[in-house]
C-alpha positions as CSV (number, residue, x, y, z in Angstrom):
1,M,-9.7,-75.9,44.1
2,K,-8.3,-77.4,47.0
3,K,-5.0,-78.1,45.5
4,Y,-4.4,-74.7,44.2
5,L,-5.3,-73.1,48.0
6,L,-2.4,-75.1,49.8
7,R,-0.3,-74.8,46.5
8,S,-0.7,-71.1,47.6
9,V,-0.3,-71.2,51.3
10,K,3.1,-73.0,50.5
11,Y,4.6,-70.2,48.6
12,L,3.3,-67.6,51.0
13,I,5.2,-69.2,54.1
14,A,8.1,-70.3,51.8
15,F,8.2,-66.3,50.6
16,C,7.7,-65.1,53.8
17,V,10.7,-67.2,55.1
18,V,12.6,-66.0,52.4
19,Y,11.7,-62.3,53.1
20,V,12.5,-62.6,56.9
21,A,16.0,-64.3,56.4
22,F,16.7,-61.9,54.1
23,M,15.7,-58.6,56.5
24,A,18.2,-60.9,59.2
25,F,20.7,-60.8,56.9
26,V,20.5,-57.3,56.1
27,H,20.1,-56.4,59.6
28,Y,23.4,-58.3,60.8
29,S,25.4,-57.0,58.3
30,E,25.0,-53.7,58.7
31,H,26.2,-51.6,62.1
32,L,23.3,-49.8,62.7
33,P,21.7,-48.8,66.4
34,I,18.7,-50.1,65.9
35,T,17.4,-53.8,67.0
36,F,15.7,-56.2,64.5
37,A,12.2,-55.1,66.1
38,Q,12.4,-51.5,65.5
39,R,13.6,-52.1,61.9
40,W,10.4,-54.3,61.8
41,Q,8.6,-51.4,62.6
42,L,10.3,-49.1,60.5
43,M,9.0,-51.2,57.6
44,F,5.9,-51.4,58.1
45,A,5.6,-47.1,58.8
46,T,6.0,-47.0,55.4
47,W,4.0,-47.3,52.0
48,R,6.7,-49.1,50.2
49,G,6.9,-52.0,53.2
50,W,3.4,-52.6,52.8
51,G,3.5,-52.6,49.1
52,M,6.2,-55.4,49.6
53,V,4.0,-57.5,51.8
54,V,1.1,-57.2,49.5
55,G,3.7,-57.6,46.8
56,V,4.7,-60.9,48.3
57,I,0.9,-62.0,48.7
58,L,-0.1,-61.6,44.9
59,L,3.1,-63.8,43.7
60,A,2.0,-66.7,46.2
61,T,-1.9,-66.1,44.9
62,T,-0.6,-66.3,41.7
63,Y,2.3,-68.2,41.5
64,P,0.4,-71.8,41.2
65,I,-1.5,-70.7,38.3
66,F,1.6,-69.8,36.4
67,G,4.1,-71.9,38.1
68,F,2.5,-75.1,36.6
69,A,2.0,-76.4,33.0
70,K,0.7,-79.0,31.0
71,R,2.6,-80.1,27.3
72,S,1.6,-82.2,24.9
73,F,3.5,-84.2,21.8
74,E,2.8,-87.2,19.3
75,G,4.2,-90.0,21.1
76,D,3.2,-93.3,22.5
77,I,4.1,-94.3,26.3
78,V,4.8,-97.4,25.6
79,A,6.5,-97.7,22.6
80,D,8.9,-94.7,23.9
81,R,9.0,-95.7,27.5
82,E,12.9,-95.7,27.0
83,Q,13.1,-92.1,26.3
84,L,10.7,-90.6,28.9
85,D,12.7,-92.0,31.3
86,M,16.1,-90.8,29.6
87,A,14.1,-87.3,29.5
88,A,13.1,-87.7,33.6
89,E,16.0,-88.6,34.0
90,V,18.4,-85.7,32.8
91,A,15.5,-83.0,34.5
92,G,16.5,-84.4,37.9
93,L,13.4,-86.6,38.2
94,K,13.1,-90.8,38.9
95,L,10.1,-92.8,37.9
96,V,8.0,-93.5,41.3
97,A,4.4,-94.9,40.1
98,G,3.8,-96.0,36.3
99,N,1.6,-98.2,33.9
100,D,0.9,-98.2,30.6
101,K,-1.2,-95.4,30.7
102,E,0.6,-93.0,33.3
103,L,4.0,-92.3,34.7
104,V,5.0,-90.5,37.5
105,Y,8.3,-88.7,38.1
106,R,9.4,-86.8,41.5
107,A,12.8,-85.6,42.2
108,D,14.4,-86.8,45.5
109,G,16.6,-85.3,48.8
110,F,16.8,-81.5,48.8
111,R,15.7,-80.8,45.5
112,R,11.8,-82.6,46.7
113,V,12.2,-80.3,49.8
114,M,13.1,-77.3,47.8
115,R,9.9,-77.3,45.7
116,L,8.1,-77.6,48.5
117,F,7.3,-81.4,47.5
118,E,5.4,-80.1,44.2
119,D,7.8,-81.7,42.2
120,E,5.8,-84.5,40.7
121,V,5.8,-84.1,37.1
122,I,2.5,-87.0,35.3
123,V,3.4,-88.5,32.0
124,R,-0.1,-89.7,30.3
125,Q,-1.4,-90.8,27.5
126,N,-3.9,-88.7,25.6
127,G,-5.3,-90.3,22.3
128,T,-1.9,-90.2,19.8
129,Q,-0.5,-87.6,22.2
130,I,1.8,-87.7,25.4
131,E,0.8,-85.0,28.0
132,V,3.2,-84.0,30.5
133,E,2.0,-82.1,33.4
134,G,4.0,-80.8,36.3
135,L,6.1,-77.6,37.5
136,R,6.7,-75.1,34.5
137,S,10.5,-75.9,34.4
138,S,10.4,-79.7,34.9
139,S,7.3,-80.7,32.6
140,V,8.8,-78.3,29.7
141,R,12.0,-79.5,29.8
142,I,10.5,-83.3,29.9
143,A,8.3,-82.5,27.1
144,F,11.0,-80.6,25.2
145,D,13.8,-83.5,25.5
146,A,11.4,-86.3,25.1
147,E,10.0,-85.2,22.0
148,R,13.6,-84.7,20.7
149,Y,14.9,-88.3,22.1
150,I,11.4,-89.8,20.2
151,T,12.0,-87.8,17.2
152,N,15.6,-88.8,17.0
153,K,14.6,-92.4,17.9
154,H,12.4,-92.6,15.0
155,R,14.8,-90.7,12.7
156,R,17.4,-93.3,13.6
157,E,15.3,-96.4,12.6
158,R,14.6,-95.3,9.1
159,G,18.2,-94.6,8.4
160,E,17.8,-91.3,8.2
161,I,20.9,-90.5,11.1
């Protein structure tokens, strides 16, 4: 719950910064005789303005639910380590920690900042399944690519390709 609340606050702040930047861009690209403060007063004088505020808050509170995912596929984290590393590299992530049961990948540089430091993807062995958990865009991409790489590796070993 604490992690969920922290993510919601991060996204709320990020959405507010983007919204203020957008409003500043609109204000300074138009040539109207009103000040920036008057524009904000006008926005909050209408139901549309308040609706935008409510929308931003709802988006920030629900994004941690829909923005993160867990995917599973058949494989072995030790035997298929090269394919997992290759899939993470294609997704723009680098290995930061790992053992025979769990691998942790993260983005680096500006990409990490753009993802609000919520870029961690954890790959775990769960029985005969490999679980990939993290930000939806990264975890789904890694799971899809890794599963394909592993399937192709096994097909090469059997002489099918």
